[in-house]
N, C-alpha and C positions, 0 to 999 in steps of 0.2 A: 564463533564470536564471541571475544569476550567482553563482558561490558565494565566500567570502573566504578569504584565506588565512589559512592559522596561523603566525604566523612564529614562535611557541613551538617549532612540532613540526616536527622535517624531516620529508622524505618516507619514508613507510615500505613494505620489498618484501611483495611476494604473502610471499616466502617468512616474513618476518619480521611479519607480519599473523595469518597462521595459525598462531604461534608467542606470537601473543599469549593470557591466560586470558579466559574467557570474562567475566569483570564486565569487562576491559578494551574488550571488542569491544562490550558492552551499550551502558557511556559513550559512547563512539566514536558510535555507532548515534542516541544521542539528542543529542549536542552540537550547541549553536547551532547553530555555523559548521563546515562539513568540508569542505578543498581539493578540489577535482576527481578527485586520486588517489586519495583518503579515500574518497570516494564510488563509486570503480569498485573498488577492494576491496571493497567491505562489497558491490555490487551483482553484481559475478562471480566470489569469489572464499572469499564467508563460507559455512562451511558448516551453523551453527549455524541454527534455525530460526529460533528466538525475538531473534536477532540480526536476522535479516532482516523479520521480520516487526514491529520497531520500526523500523527504517528505512522500509521499505515505507508506514506512519504518518505517515510526516513528511507535513507539508501542502507543502514545498517540493521537492518530486521534478517534475523536468523530465519534460516529456511524454516523451523516449525511456528515462526510466525506468519510468516507469510501465510501459512497453511490453513493457519487460525483464519486472519483476515479474509482471505480466501470464502470461506465458509460463513460470511457475515450478511445477515438479509438484508442489509443496504448495500443498492447497485454500486452506489457513488464510493465506499468502501472496497468493493472486487474493482470500480471502474480504475483507482488508484494503484490499485494491483497488479492488474493489464499491463502499466505501463512502464514494470521492471523489467530490465534489462537481465535482470539473475532468476527469471522466473525455471524453472525445472521443465522439462518437454512434460511432464502429465498435467503441471499447472497452465500452461500455455494450453496447451489443449482442453482443460477445463472452461478457459476464458473464451475461447473460441468457440463453444461451446453454450454462453451464456443465454441465459434466457433474456439477460436486456441489450438491447442492439449499441446500445454505448459502451459498455464491456465488451464486446464484439469489435466494435469501431479502434478503440483503445489497442486492441491484441494485434488487428491488423496492421497496422503498422509497426509495428514490435522486431526488431530482430529476434526476439528469440525464439518467434514463432518459424517455425520450419514452413517450407514451403508447399510441402503435403498439405499442412494443414490451412495453409493459404488462401490456395486454390479453391476450395470448398466456401470461404467467405468472398468470394470472388460472385458467386449465384447467390447473396445472401436476399433475403427479404427487401432488407433495408437497403434503401438506394444510397445511404451515405454510405453502411458497410463495404458495400460493394465496390465503391468510388476507392476508399482507402485500402482497400484488398490488391486494389488495381497499380499502385504507386509503389512507390521503391520503401522498404522499410526503412526507420528514421529511428536511429536510437536517441533516448531521451534526456534531457541536458540534468545536469547534480549542480543543484545551485546553494550555497555555503552563506549565512549572516553571522558576525563573528557569534558565539557565547552560542550557537546554534547547528541543531545536527545537520549534516547535509540533508539534503532531499530533492529526490525527484519530480522534474517538472515536466510537463509535454512540451 
């Protein structure tokens, strides 16, 4: 994945990034083009779950960014990742065995999950996960607003 630099914005330090108000961080996470430095700041220094969630829903995430977000302690971030159509087989398998039923629910309908990994979800302890696994996989929608990155929606 190639990121396009934003010549109108000087590189920002981690300290300066952490001082940004929430609204500016949200706008940055949704901005259409992010530099590699901006992506790394959001990925490794963001403390607000809402900003991380917006970033996790970006359709243009690189495989290494997806891997980092899949390790997030917050299940909401892993839930955003579980909806992605571009998950690698091992990433989809991780979502299918996540301890949080909301993540398992999201991956149960994802076409990226193989049938042999979807089958055990039909016997999941959570009834909503079982129901989702029994349904036909459904690709996520991708939406874009002017000036913003394409986002994966369920």
